[in-house]
PDB file with one MODEL, atoms N, CA, C and O in Angstrom:
MODEL        1
ATOM      1  N   MET A   1     100.974 -63.541-315.706  1.00  0.00           N
ATOM      2  CA  MET A   1     101.324 -62.250-316.272  1.00  0.00           C
ATOM      3  C   MET A   1     100.355 -61.195-315.727  1.00  0.00           C
ATOM      4  O   MET A   1      99.142 -61.405-315.708  1.00  0.00           O
ATOM      5  N   MET A   2     100.897 -60.080-315.292  1.00  0.00           N
ATOM      6  CA  MET A   2     100.087 -58.998-314.747  1.00  0.00           C
ATOM      7  C   MET A   2      99.681 -58.038-315.865  1.00  0.00           C
ATOM      8  O   MET A   2     100.509 -57.635-316.682  1.00  0.00           O
ATOM      9  N   ILE A   3      98.410 -57.682-315.890  1.00  0.00           N
ATOM     10  CA  ILE A   3      97.909 -56.746-316.889  1.00  0.00           C
ATOM     11  C   ILE A   3      97.712 -55.386-316.216  1.00  0.00           C
ATOM     12  O   ILE A   3      97.036 -55.284-315.192  1.00  0.00           O
ATOM     13  N   ALA A   4      98.301 -54.352-316.795  1.00  0.00           N
ATOM     14  CA  ALA A   4      98.186 -53.005-316.231  1.00  0.00           C
ATOM     15  C   ALA A   4      96.838 -52.397-316.606  1.00  0.00           C
ATOM     16  O   ALA A   4      96.366 -52.548-317.732  1.00  0.00           O
ATOM     17  N   THR A   5      96.232 -51.713-315.653  1.00  0.00           N
ATOM     18  CA  THR A   5      94.986 -51.005-315.894  1.00  0.00           C
ATOM     19  C   THR A   5      95.282 -49.519-315.946  1.00  0.00           C
ATOM     20  O   THR A   5      95.904 -48.969-315.037  1.00  0.00           O
ATOM     21  N   VAL A   6      94.841 -48.880-316.998  1.00  0.00           N
ATOM     22  CA  VAL A   6      95.075 -47.455-317.151  1.00  0.00           C
ATOM     23  C   VAL A   6      93.798 -46.720-316.738  1.00  0.00           C
ATOM     24  O   VAL A   6      92.721 -46.973-317.277  1.00  0.00           O
ATOM     25  N   THR A   7      93.935 -45.819-315.787  1.00  0.00           N
ATOM     26  CA  THR A   7      92.820 -44.990-315.357  1.00  0.00           C
ATOM     27  C   THR A   7      93.050 -43.600-315.924  1.00  0.00           C
ATOM     28  O   THR A   7      94.080 -42.978-315.664  1.00  0.00           O
ATOM     29  N   ASP A   8      92.092 -43.117-316.699  1.00  0.00           N
ATOM     30  CA  ASP A   8      92.267 -41.847-317.378  1.00  0.00           C
ATOM     31  C   ASP A   8      91.031 -40.983-317.173  1.00  0.00           C
ATOM     32  O   ASP A   8      89.905 -41.450-317.342  1.00  0.00           O
ATOM     33  N   TYR A   9      91.241 -39.739-316.814  1.00  0.00           N
ATOM     34  CA  TYR A   9      90.134 -38.823-316.587  1.00  0.00           C
ATOM     35  C   TYR A   9      89.649 -38.177-317.885  1.00  0.00           C
ATOM     36  O   TYR A   9      88.572 -37.582-317.902  1.00  0.00           O
ATOM     37  N   ALA A  10      90.411 -38.280-318.962  1.00  0.00           N
ATOM     38  CA  ALA A  10      90.111 -37.539-320.183  1.00  0.00           C
ATOM     39  C   ALA A  10      88.781 -37.948-320.825  1.00  0.00           C
ATOM     40  O   ALA A  10      88.001 -37.082-321.221  1.00  0.00           O
ATOM     41  N   MET A  11      88.518 -39.228-320.933  1.00  0.00           N
ATOM     42  CA  MET A  11      87.302 -39.655-321.624  1.00  0.00           C
ATOM     43  C   MET A  11      86.030 -39.189-320.915  1.00  0.00           C
ATOM     44  O   MET A  11      85.144 -38.648-321.576  1.00  0.00           O
ATOM     45  N   PRO A  12      85.900 -39.374-319.593  1.00  0.00           N
ATOM     46  CA  PRO A  12      84.693 -38.848-318.960  1.00  0.00           C
ATOM     47  C   PRO A  12      84.589 -37.327-319.083  1.00  0.00           C
ATOM     48  O   PRO A  12      83.494 -36.790-319.248  1.00  0.00           O
ATOM     49  N   LEU A  13      85.716 -36.641-319.004  1.00  0.00           N
ATOM     50  CA  LEU A  13      85.694 -35.186-319.103  1.00  0.00           C
ATOM     51  C   LEU A  13      85.289 -34.740-320.508  1.00  0.00           C
ATOM     52  O   LEU A  13      84.529 -33.783-320.658  1.00  0.00           O
ATOM     53  N   ILE A  14      85.782 -35.415-321.522  1.00  0.00           N
ATOM     54  CA  ILE A  14      85.399 -35.100-322.902  1.00  0.00           C
ATOM     55  C   ILE A  14      83.902 -35.318-323.085  1.00  0.00           C
ATOM     56  O   ILE A  14      83.232 -34.521-323.741  1.00  0.00           O
ATOM     57  N   GLU A  15      83.381 -36.387-322.512  1.00  0.00           N
ATOM     58  CA  GLU A  15      81.950 -36.681-322.623  1.00  0.00           C
ATOM     59  C   GLU A  15      81.120 -35.610-321.903  1.00  0.00           C
ATOM     60  O   GLU A  15      80.069 -35.204-322.399  1.00  0.00           O
ATOM     61  N   ILE A  16      81.585 -35.157-320.748  1.00  0.00           N
ATOM     62  CA  ILE A  16      80.900 -34.086-320.015  1.00  0.00           C
ATOM     63  C   ILE A  16      80.876 -32.811-320.855  1.00  0.00           C
ATOM     64  O   ILE A  16      79.843 -32.148-320.950  1.00  0.00           O
ATOM     65  N   GLU A  17      81.992 -32.473-321.452  1.00  0.00           N
ATOM     66  CA  GLU A  17      82.063 -31.273-322.291  1.00  0.00           C
ATOM     67  C   GLU A  17      81.127 -31.386-323.489  1.00  0.00           C
ATOM     68  O   GLU A  17      80.448 -30.424-323.845  1.00  0.00           O
ATOM     69  N   ARG A  18      81.094 -32.566-324.111  1.00  0.00           N
ATOM     70  CA  ARG A  18      80.215 -32.778-325.264  1.00  0.00           C
ATOM     71  C   ARG A  18      78.757 -32.618-324.857  1.00  0.00           C
ATOM     72  O   ARG A  18      77.982 -31.954-325.545  1.00  0.00           O
ATOM     73  N   MET A  19      78.389 -33.226-323.744  1.00  0.00           N
ATOM     74  CA  MET A  19      77.010 -33.135-323.270  1.00  0.00           C
ATOM     75  C   MET A  19      76.639 -31.710-322.887  1.00  0.00           C
ATOM     76  O   MET A  19      75.526 -31.264-323.165  1.00  0.00           O
ATOM     77  N   ALA A  20      77.547 -31.000-322.260  1.00  0.00           N
ATOM     78  CA  ALA A  20      77.278 -29.612-321.879  1.00  0.00           C
ATOM     79  C   ALA A  20      77.018 -28.758-323.123  1.00  0.00           C
ATOM     80  O   ALA A  20      76.122 -27.914-323.124  1.00  0.00           O
ATOM     81  N   ARG A  21      77.799 -28.981-324.172  1.00  0.00           N
ATOM     82  CA  ARG A  21      77.568 -28.240-325.421  1.00  0.00           C
ATOM     83  C   ARG A  21      76.216 -28.597-326.018  1.00  0.00           C
ATOM     84  O   ARG A  21      75.504 -27.725-326.517  1.00  0.00           O
ATOM     85  N   ALA A  22      75.858 -29.885-325.968  1.00  0.00           N
ATOM     86  CA  ALA A  22      74.573 -30.319-326.501  1.00  0.00           C
ATOM     87  C   ALA A  22      73.418 -29.705-325.710  1.00  0.00           C
ATOM     88  O   ALA A  22      72.430 -29.256-326.292  1.00  0.00           O
ATOM     89  N   ILE A  23      73.546 -29.687-324.392  1.00  0.00           N
ATOM     90  CA  ILE A  23      72.510 -29.082-323.543  1.00  0.00           C
ATOM     91  C   ILE A  23      72.386 -27.595-323.858  1.00  0.00           C
ATOM     92  O   ILE A  23      71.275 -27.077-323.964  1.00  0.00           O
ATOM     93  N   HIS A  24      73.496 -26.918-324.005  1.00  0.00           N
ATOM     94  CA  HIS A  24      73.483 -25.498-324.335  1.00  0.00           C
ATOM     95  C   HIS A  24      72.768 -25.259-325.662  1.00  0.00           C
ATOM     96  O   HIS A  24      71.936 -24.360-325.779  1.00  0.00           O
ATOM     97  N   GLY A  25      73.102 -26.071-326.648  1.00  0.00           N
ATOM     98  CA  GLY A  25      72.445 -25.939-327.953  1.00  0.00           C
ATOM     99  C   GLY A  25      70.944 -26.153-327.868  1.00  0.00           C
ATOM    100  O   GLY A  25      70.173 -25.413-328.478  1.00  0.00           O
ATOM    101  N   LEU A  26      70.529 -27.157-327.120  1.00  0.00           N
ATOM    102  CA  LEU A  26      69.102 -27.418-326.960  1.00  0.00           C
ATOM    103  C   LEU A  26      68.404 -26.265-326.247  1.00  0.00           C
ATOM    104  O   LEU A  26      67.280 -25.908-326.600  1.00  0.00           O
ATOM    105  N   CYS A  27      69.051 -25.690-325.263  1.00  0.00           N
ATOM    106  CA  CYS A  27      68.466 -24.536-324.560  1.00  0.00           C
ATOM    107  C   CYS A  27      68.319 -23.344-325.503  1.00  0.00           C
ATOM    108  O   CYS A  27      67.310 -22.639-325.467  1.00  0.00           O
ATOM    109  N   LEU A  28      69.319 -23.124-326.339  1.00  0.00           N
ATOM    110  CA  LEU A  28      69.230 -22.020-327.303  1.00  0.00           C
ATOM    111  C   LEU A  28      68.070 -22.231-328.269  1.00  0.00           C
ATOM    112  O   LEU A  28      67.464 -21.271-328.745  1.00  0.00           O
ATOM    113  N   GLU A  29      67.766 -23.496-328.554  1.00  0.00           N
ATOM    114  CA  GLU A  29      66.643 -23.829-329.436  1.00  0.00           C
ATOM    115  C   GLU A  29      65.319 -23.926-328.669  1.00  0.00           C
ATOM    116  O   GLU A  29      64.280 -24.260-329.238  1.00  0.00           O
ATOM    117  N   ARG A  30      65.381 -23.628-327.365  1.00  0.00           N
ATOM    118  CA  ARG A  30      64.218 -23.685-326.470  1.00  0.00           C
ATOM    119  C   ARG A  30      63.626 -25.095-326.376  1.00  0.00           C
ATOM    120  O   ARG A  30      62.416 -25.259-326.216  1.00  0.00           O
ATOM    121  N   LYS A  31      64.480 -26.097-326.475  1.00  0.00           N
ATOM    122  CA  LYS A  31      64.068 -27.496-326.329  1.00  0.00           C
ATOM    123  C   LYS A  31      64.442 -27.947-324.912  1.00  0.00           C
ATOM    124  O   LYS A  31      65.304 -28.802-324.712  1.00  0.00           O
ATOM    125  N   TYR A  32      63.767 -27.346-323.955  1.00  0.00           N
ATOM    126  CA  TYR A  32      64.122 -27.526-322.554  1.00  0.00           C
ATOM    127  C   TYR A  32      63.893 -28.951-322.064  1.00  0.00           C
ATOM    128  O   TYR A  32      64.657 -29.438-321.231  1.00  0.00           O
ATOM    129  N   GLY A  33      62.874 -29.622-322.553  1.00  0.00           N
ATOM    130  CA  GLY A  33      62.617 -31.001-322.141  1.00  0.00           C
ATOM    131  C   GLY A  33      63.753 -31.927-322.539  1.00  0.00           C
ATOM    132  O   GLY A  33      64.191 -32.762-321.748  1.00  0.00           O
ATOM    133  N   GLN A  34      64.225 -31.774-323.769  1.00  0.00           N
ATOM    134  CA  GLN A  34      65.347 -32.593-324.241  1.00  0.00           C
ATOM    135  C   GLN A  34      66.618 -32.248-323.467  1.00  0.00           C
ATOM    136  O   GLN A  34      67.407 -33.130-323.126  1.00  0.00           O
ATOM    137  N   ALA A  35      66.805 -30.967-323.196  1.00  0.00           N
ATOM    138  CA  ALA A  35      67.985 -30.544-322.436  1.00  0.00           C
ATOM    139  C   ALA A  35      67.939 -31.138-321.028  1.00  0.00           C
ATOM    140  O   ALA A  35      68.951 -31.621-320.521  1.00  0.00           O
ATOM    141  N   ARG A  36      66.767 -31.102-320.404  1.00  0.00           N
ATOM    142  CA  ARG A  36      66.623 -31.649-319.054  1.00  0.00           C
ATOM    143  C   ARG A  36      66.915 -33.141-319.042  1.00  0.00           C
ATOM    144  O   ARG A  36      67.520 -33.652-318.100  1.00  0.00           O
ATOM    145  N   GLU A  37      66.488 -33.834-320.079  1.00  0.00           N
ATOM    146  CA  GLU A  37      66.753 -35.273-320.176  1.00  0.00           C
ATOM    147  C   GLU A  37      68.250 -35.556-320.240  1.00  0.00           C
ATOM    148  O   GLU A  37      68.732 -36.512-319.632  1.00  0.00           O
ATOM    149  N   LEU A  38      68.976 -34.734-320.969  1.00  0.00           N
ATOM    150  CA  LEU A  38      70.428 -34.931-321.075  1.00  0.00           C
ATOM    151  C   LEU A  38      71.140 -34.671-319.757  1.00  0.00           C
ATOM    152  O   LEU A  38      72.214 -35.223-319.516  1.00  0.00           O
ATOM    153  N   THR A  39      70.550 -33.829-318.890  1.00  0.00           N
ATOM    154  CA  THR A  39      71.214 -33.545-317.624  1.00  0.00           C
ATOM    155  C   THR A  39      71.351 -34.786-316.758  1.00  0.00           C
ATOM    156  O   THR A  39      72.283 -34.879-315.959  1.00  0.00           O
ATOM    157  N   THR A  40      70.437 -35.743-316.902  1.00  0.00           N
ATOM    158  CA  THR A  40      70.554 -37.006-316.168  1.00  0.00           C
ATOM    159  C   THR A  40      71.824 -37.735-316.598  1.00  0.00           C
ATOM    160  O   THR A  40      72.575 -38.236-315.761  1.00  0.00           O
ATOM    161  N   HIS A  41      72.057 -37.789-317.894  1.00  0.00           N
ATOM    162  CA  HIS A  41      73.258 -38.448-318.416  1.00  0.00           C
ATOM    163  C   HIS A  41      74.509 -37.669-318.021  1.00  0.00           C
ATOM    164  O   HIS A  41      75.558 -38.256-317.755  1.00  0.00           O
ATOM    165  N   LEU A  42      74.390 -36.352-317.985  1.00  0.00           N
ATOM    166  CA  LEU A  42      75.505 -35.514-317.566  1.00  0.00           C
ATOM    167  C   LEU A  42      75.888 -35.820-316.117  1.00  0.00           C
ATOM    168  O   LEU A  42      77.070 -35.867-315.775  1.00  0.00           O
ATOM    169  N   GLY A  43      74.885 -36.027-315.278  1.00  0.00           N
ATOM    170  CA  GLY A  43      75.146 -36.380-313.881  1.00  0.00           C
ATOM    171  C   GLY A  43      75.865 -37.706-313.749  1.00  0.00           C
ATOM    172  O   GLY A  43      76.754 -37.854-312.911  1.00  0.00           O
ATOM    173  N   VAL A  44      75.485 -38.675-314.574  1.00  0.00           N
ATOM    174  CA  VAL A  44      76.146 -39.982-314.552  1.00  0.00           C
ATOM    175  C   VAL A  44      77.610 -39.835-314.938  1.00  0.00           C
ATOM    176  O   VAL A  44      78.485 -40.395-314.277  1.00  0.00           O
ATOM    177  N   GLU A  45      77.882 -39.089-315.998  1.00  0.00           N
ATOM    178  CA  GLU A  45      79.268 -38.881-316.422  1.00  0.00           C
ATOM    179  C   GLU A  45      80.068 -38.147-315.356  1.00  0.00           C
ATOM    180  O   GLU A  45      81.255 -38.410-315.168  1.00  0.00           O
ATOM    181  N   THR A  46      79.415 -37.234-314.665  1.00  0.00           N
ATOM    182  CA  THR A  46      80.091 -36.505-313.588  1.00  0.00           C
ATOM    183  C   THR A  46      80.488 -37.459-312.472  1.00  0.00           C
ATOM    184  O   THR A  46      81.591 -37.354-311.935  1.00  0.00           O
ATOM    185  N   ARG A  47      79.609 -38.385-312.116  1.00  0.00           N
ATOM    186  CA  ARG A  47      79.937 -39.365-311.073  1.00  0.00           C
ATOM    187  C   ARG A  47      81.063 -40.294-311.521  1.00  0.00           C
ATOM    188  O   ARG A  47      81.907 -40.687-310.716  1.00  0.00           O
ATOM    189  N   ILE A  48      81.074 -40.642-312.800  1.00  0.00           N
ATOM    190  CA  ILE A  48      82.173 -41.465-313.336  1.00  0.00           C
ATOM    191  C   ILE A  48      83.486 -40.704-313.205  1.00  0.00           C
ATOM    192  O   ILE A  48      84.501 -41.273-312.803  1.00  0.00           O
ATOM    193  N   LEU A  49      83.466 -39.410-313.546  1.00  0.00           N
ATOM    194  CA  LEU A  49      84.672 -38.590-313.429  1.00  0.00           C
ATOM    195  C   LEU A  49      85.116 -38.481-311.972  1.00  0.00           C
ATOM    196  O   LEU A  49      86.310 -38.561-311.683  1.00  0.00           O
ATOM    197  N   GLN A  50      84.168 -38.301-311.055  1.00  0.00           N
ATOM    198  CA  GLN A  50      84.515 -38.221-309.631  1.00  0.00           C
ATOM    199  C   GLN A  50      85.213 -39.497-309.165  1.00  0.00           C
ATOM    200  O   GLN A  50      86.218 -39.442-308.456  1.00  0.00           O
ATOM    201  N   ALA A  51      84.672 -40.645-309.571  1.00  0.00           N
ATOM    202  CA  ALA A  51      85.272 -41.926-309.177  1.00  0.00           C
ATOM    203  C   ALA A  51      86.658 -42.092-309.791  1.00  0.00           C
ATOM    204  O   ALA A  51      87.580 -42.577-309.136  1.00  0.00           O
ATOM    205  N   THR A  52      86.799 -41.693-311.034  1.00  0.00           N
ATOM    206  CA  THR A  52      88.093 -41.783-311.712  1.00  0.00           C
ATOM    207  C   THR A  52      89.131 -40.918-311.022  1.00  0.00           C
ATOM    208  O   THR A  52      90.267 -41.345-310.815  1.00  0.00           O
ATOM    209  N   LEU A  53      88.742 -39.698-310.664  1.00  0.00           N
ATOM    210  CA  LEU A  53      89.675 -38.799-309.982  1.00  0.00           C
ATOM    211  C   LEU A  53      90.050 -39.328-308.605  1.00  0.00           C
ATOM    212  O   LEU A  53      91.191 -39.168-308.170  1.00  0.00           O
ATOM    213  N   ALA A  54      89.111 -39.951-307.920  1.00  0.00           N
ATOM    214  CA  ALA A  54      89.418 -40.543-306.612  1.00  0.00           C
ATOM    215  C   ALA A  54      90.437 -41.666-306.768  1.00  0.00           C
ATOM    216  O   ALA A  54      91.359 -41.782-305.962  1.00  0.00           O
ATOM    217  N   LEU A  55      90.277 -42.497-307.802  1.00  0.00           N
ATOM    218  CA  LEU A  55      91.247 -43.568-308.063  1.00  0.00           C
ATOM    219  C   LEU A  55      92.629 -42.999-308.370  1.00  0.00           C
ATOM    220  O   LEU A  55      93.640 -43.493-307.872  1.00  0.00           O
ATOM    221  N   LEU A  56      92.659 -41.966-309.188  1.00  0.00           N
ATOM    222  CA  LEU A  56      93.939 -41.347-309.520  1.00  0.00           C
ATOM    223  C   LEU A  56      94.597 -40.745-308.285  1.00  0.00           C
ATOM    224  O   LEU A  56      95.814 -40.832-308.121  1.00  0.00           O
ATOM    225  N   GLU A  57      93.797 -40.138-307.421  1.00  0.00           N
ATOM    226  CA  GLU A  57      94.338 -39.561-306.192  1.00  0.00           C
ATOM    227  C   GLU A  57      94.928 -40.647-305.295  1.00  0.00           C
ATOM    228  O   GLU A  57      95.992 -40.455-304.708  1.00  0.00           O
ATOM    229  N   GLU A  58      94.248 -41.778-305.186  1.00  0.00           N
ATOM    230  CA  GLU A  58      94.753 -42.896-304.384  1.00  0.00           C
ATOM    231  C   GLU A  58      96.051 -43.441-304.973  1.00  0.00           C
ATOM    232  O   GLU A  58      96.975 -43.779-304.233  1.00  0.00           O
ATOM    233  N   LYS A  59      96.124 -43.527-306.293  1.00  0.00           N
ATOM    234  CA  LYS A  59      97.358 -43.990-306.937  1.00  0.00           C
ATOM    235  C   LYS A  59      98.509 -43.036-306.640  1.00  0.00           C
ATOM    236  O   LYS A  59      99.627 -43.471-306.363  1.00  0.00           O
ATOM    237  N   GLU A  60      98.235 -41.741-306.698  1.00  0.00           N
ATOM    238  CA  GLU A  60      99.272 -40.748-306.388  1.00  0.00           C
ATOM    239  C   GLU A  60      99.774 -40.924-304.958  1.00  0.00           C
ATOM    240  O   GLU A  60     100.979 -40.888-304.710  1.00  0.00           O
ATOM    241  N   LYS A  61      98.855 -41.112-304.025  1.00  0.00           N
ATOM    242  CA  LYS A  61      99.239 -41.313-302.628  1.00  0.00           C
ATOM    243  C   LYS A  61     100.075 -42.576-302.470  1.00  0.00           C
ATOM    244  O   LYS A  61     101.044 -42.598-301.712  1.00  0.00           O
ATOM    245  N   ALA A  62      99.694 -43.623-303.188  1.00  0.00           N
ATOM    246  CA  ALA A  62     100.422 -44.887-303.090  1.00  0.00           C
ATOM    247  C   ALA A  62     101.846 -44.743-303.616  1.00  0.00           C
ATOM    248  O   ALA A  62     102.783 -45.294-303.039  1.00  0.00           O
ATOM    249  N   PHE A  63     102.008 -44.004-304.708  1.00  0.00           N
ATOM    250  CA  PHE A  63     103.346 -43.804-305.255  1.00  0.00           C
ATOM    251  C   PHE A  63     104.164 -42.874-304.383  1.00  0.00           C
ATOM    252  O   PHE A  63     105.385 -43.012-304.307  1.00  0.00           O
ATOM    253  N   ALA A  64     103.512 -41.925-303.723  1.00  0.00           N
ATOM    254  CA  ALA A  64     104.225 -40.985-302.860  1.00  0.00           C
ATOM    255  C   ALA A  64     104.662 -41.653-301.560  1.00  0.00           C
ATOM    256  O   ALA A  64     105.719 -41.331-301.017  1.00  0.00           O
ATOM    257  N   ASN A  65     103.842 -42.589-301.060  1.00  0.00           N
ATOM    258  CA  ASN A  65     104.120 -43.265-299.794  1.00  0.00           C
ATOM    259  C   ASN A  65     103.955 -44.777-299.949  1.00  0.00           C
ATOM    260  O   ASN A  65     102.963 -45.327-299.471  1.00  0.00           O
ATOM    261  N   PRO A  66     104.879 -45.454-300.591  1.00  0.00           N
ATOM    262  CA  PRO A  66     104.739 -46.898-300.802  1.00  0.00           C
ATOM    263  C   PRO A  66     104.695 -47.684-299.501  1.00  0.00           C
ATOM    264  O   PRO A  66     104.152 -48.788-299.483  1.00  0.00           O
ATOM    265  N   GLN A  67     105.246 -47.159-298.410  1.00  0.00           N
ATOM    266  CA  GLN A  67     105.216 -47.855-297.121  1.00  0.00           C
ATOM    267  C   GLN A  67     103.777 -47.978-296.617  1.00  0.00           C
ATOM    268  O   GLN A  67     103.403 -49.008-296.056  1.00  0.00           O
ATOM    269  N   GLU A  68     102.968 -46.934-296.813  1.00  0.00           N
ATOM    270  CA  GLU A  68     101.583 -46.969-296.376  1.00  0.00           C
ATOM    271  C   GLU A  68     100.813 -48.059-297.104  1.00  0.00           C
ATOM    272  O   GLU A  68      99.986 -48.738-296.495  1.00  0.00           O
ATOM    273  N   LEU A  69     101.066 -48.238-298.376  1.00  0.00           N
ATOM    274  CA  LEU A  69     100.390 -49.255-299.170  1.00  0.00           C
ATOM    275  C   LEU A  69     100.724 -50.644-298.651  1.00  0.00           C
ATOM    276  O   LEU A  69      99.847 -51.506-298.594  1.00  0.00           O
ATOM    277  N   GLN A  70     101.979 -50.877-298.269  1.00  0.00           N
ATOM    278  CA  GLN A  70     102.383 -52.182-297.749  1.00  0.00           C
ATOM    279  C   GLN A  70     101.774 -52.436-296.374  1.00  0.00           C
ATOM    280  O   GLN A  70     101.498 -53.587-296.035  1.00  0.00           O
ATOM    281  N   ALA A  71     101.561 -51.405-295.582  1.00  0.00           N
ATOM    282  CA  ALA A  71     101.012 -51.568-294.229  1.00  0.00           C
ATOM    283  C   ALA A  71      99.542 -51.972-294.270  1.00  0.00           C
ATOM    284  O   ALA A  71      99.039 -52.562-293.314  1.00  0.00           O
ATOM    285  N   GLN A  72      98.846 -51.662-295.365  1.00  0.00           N
ATOM    286  CA  GLN A  72      97.421 -51.984-295.445  1.00  0.00           C
ATOM    287  C   GLN A  72      97.262 -53.396-295.798  1.00  0.00           C
ATOM    288  O   GLN A  72      96.136 -53.879-295.918  1.00  0.00           O
TER     289      GLN A  72
ENDMDL
END
């Protein structure tokens, strides 16, 4: 039995938005060290989103040109 894998950009994007709001709040409170620490995690989520979008783009190409997928 084949199990389908769902690739979704929403969760990483929601996490990026949440972190950005948290960083903004910390900056307003002048807690720059804590804000800077969160930027590392923000970068990780951004890379996850980049990878997710690349996968989605490849899936779109595969559905648009199924012959290319078979040739590989």
